[in-house]
C-alpha positions in Angstrom: 0.0 0.0 0.0 1.0 3.6 -0.5 2.0 5.6 2.5 -1.2 7.0 3.9 0.7 9.2 6.4 2.4 11.0 3.5 -1.0 11.3 1.8 -2.5 13.0 4.9 0.4 15.3 5.3 0.3 16.4 1.7 -3.5 17.2 2.0 -2.9 19.5 4.9 -3.1 23.2 4.2 -5.5 23.1 1.3 -8.4 25.5 1.8 -11.6 25.9 -0.2 -12.5 22.8 -2.1 -10.1 20.6 -0.2 -12.7 17.8 0.2 -13.0 17.5 -3.6 -9.2 17.6 -3.8 -8.9 14.8 -1.2 -11.4 12.7 -3.1 -9.6 13.1 -6.4 -6.3 12.4 -4.6 -7.6 9.1 -3.2 -8.7 8.1 -6.7 -5.2 8.7 -7.9 -3.8 6.5 -5.1 -6.2 3.8 -6.1 -5.0 4.0 -9.7 -1.5 3.4 -8.4 -2.5 0.5 -6.2 -4.2 -1.3 -9.1 -1.1 -0.7 -11.3 -2.6 1.7 -13.8 -0.2 2.9 -16.5 2.2 5.5 -15.0 1.4 8.2 -17.5 -2.3 7.8 -16.8 -1.8 8.0 -13.1 0.5 11.0 -13.2 -1.9 12.7 -15.7 -4.8 12.3 -13.2 -2.6 13.7 -10.5 -1.9 16.8 -12.6 -5.6 17.2 -13.4 -6.3 17.7 -9.6 -4.2 20.8 -9.8 -5.6 22.1 -13.1 -9.2 21.4 -12.3 -9.0 23.3 -9.0 -6.9 26.2 -10.2 -8.5 29.6 -10.6 -5.5 30.9 -12.6 -5.4 28.5 -15.5 -2.4 26.6 -14.4 -0.9 24.0 -16.7 0.8 21.1 -15.0 3.8 18.9 -16.1 5.7 16.0 -14.6 9.1 15.2 -16.0 10.9 12.0 -15.0 14.7 11.8 -14.6 16.2 9.3 -17.1 18.2 6.4 -15.8 21.3 8.2 -16.9 20.6 10.9 -14.3 21.2 13.7 -16.8 18.1 14.0 -18.9 14.4 14.7 -18.2 11.7 12.7 -20.0 8.0 13.6 -20.3 6.0 11.7 -17.7 2.6 13.6 -18.1 1.5 17.0 -19.4 -2.1 16.7 -20.4 -2.7 20.4 -21.1 0.7 21.7 -22.3 1.0 22.3 -26.0 2.3 19.0 -27.5 4.9 20.8 -29.5 6.3 22.3 -26.3 6.3 18.9 -24.5 8.1 17.4 -27.5 10.7 20.2 -27.5 11.7 19.7 -23.8 11.6 15.9 -23.8 15.2 14.8 -23.2 16.4 18.1 -22.0 19.6 18.0 -20.0 19.6 19.1 -16.4 22.1 21.7 -15.1 22.6 24.8 -12.9 21.0 27.1 -15.5 18.5 24.9 -17.4 15.2 26.5 -17.1 13.0 25.7 -14.1 12.8 22.0 -14.3 16.3 21.3 -15.4 17.7 23.5 -12.6 15.3 22.0 -10.0 16.3 18.4 -10.9 20.0 19.4 -10.9 19.9 21.2 -7.5 17.3 19.2 -5.8 15.6 22.4 -4.8 12.4 24.2 -5.9 12.9 26.8 -8.6 10.1 29.5 -8.9 10.5 31.6 -12.0 7.8 34.3 -12.1 8.8 35.7 -15.5 10.3 33.4 -18.1 11.1 36.4 -20.4 13.5 38.0 -18.0 14.8 35.3 -15.8 18.5 34.3 -16.5 17.7 30.6 -15.9 15.6 30.7 -19.0 18.0 32.5 -21.3 18.5 29.5 -23.5 15.0 28.1 -23.3 12.6 31.1 -23.4 12.5 31.0 -27.2 10.8 27.6 -26.8 8.3 28.6 -24.1 7.2 32.1 -25.0 5.8 31.3 -28.4 3.5 28.9 -26.7 2.2 31.6 -24.3 4.1 30.2 -21.3 5.3 33.1 -19.1 5.9 31.6 -15.7 7.1 28.2 -14.5 7.5 27.0 -10.9 9.3 23.6 -10.7 9.8 21.4 -7.7 11.9 18.3 -7.6 10.1 15.0 -7.0 12.3 13.3 -4.3 12.2 10.0 -2.5 12.5 9.7 1.3 16.1 8.8 0.6 16.7 12.2 -1.1 16.9 10.7 -4.6 15.6 12.9 -7.3 13.1 11.1 -9.5 11.9 14.0 -11.6 10.1 17.4 -11.4 6.6 18.8 -11.1 6.0 22.1 -12.8 3.2 24.6 -12.8 3.1 26.9 -15.8 1.1 30.1 -16.2 0.2 32.2 -19.2 1.2 35.4 -17.4 4.0 36.3 -15.1 3.1 35.6 -11.5 4.3 34.4 -8.1 3.0 31.3 -6.2 0.5 31.7 -3.4 0.3 29.7 -0.2 -2.4 27.5 -1.7 -0.2 26.9 -4.8 2.6 25.7 -2.5 0.2 23.3 -0.7 -0.8 21.8 -4.1 2.9 21.5 -5.0 3.5 19.5 -1.8 0.5 17.2 -2.6 1.6 16.5 -6.1 5.4 16.0 -5.4 4.9 13.7 -2.4 2.3 11.6 -4.3 4.3 11.5 -7.5 7.3 10.2 -5.6 5.3 7.3 -4.2 3.7 6.6 -7.6 7.0 6.7 -9.6 8.9 4.7 -7.0 6.2 2.0 -7.0 6.2 1.9 -10.8 10.0 1.5 -11.0 9.9 -1.2 -8.3 7.3 -3.1 -10.3 9.3 -2.8 -13.5 12.5 -4.0 -11.7 10.6 -7.0 -10.4 9.3 -7.9 -13.8 12.9 -7.7 -15.2 14.2 -9.9 -12.4 11.4 -12.5 -13.0 12.2 -12.4 -16.8 15.9 -13.0 -16.2 15.1 -15.8 -13.7 12.8 -17.4 -16.3 15.4 -17.3 -19.0 18.1 -18.7 -16.6 16.0 -21.6 -15.3 17.0 -25.0 -16.6 14.6 -26.6 -19.1 12.1 -28.8 -17.6 12.9 -32.5 -17.8 10.4 -34.3 -19.9 
């Protein structure tokens, strides 16, 4: 089972509409428990944020590749597909937009104006044509402090995060860490079972 204590902690601090958020959050956890596809589960998690936002937020979850250097699209149901395709495989670093920098540093990166922030100097030409003007990215981290990816909230106008925004960030990043960790453990188990099956001696007839 997924960690209910983490779920309860992540739900704390949400104000108006928090009952609906909790219900949707529980539905996402159930999807993970029954082993729904990772992209579908992460997409449902993002939709919690997008459906309760009053500012038209667009959510995105990127997953750190096994090489530990590149970010891959995990789910971004509302971002322009061309933008998602453009950032798929982006390398992390100390000045790599919001997500690349957050994954590299292991710390949240809140960029309120993509057009002027130096972290986006090499990437704003990709974001601005799609109407993306602010991006707050938080690393998705396991309890062992391992970075699994990032959760980003994009806006179509420059703006700073509110207290409620930060509570939603906590909800998504904690839950995404559990979901991604569970998915990877399941994949690793299948690989071990496949290797064991190939290595087993042929049955004696």
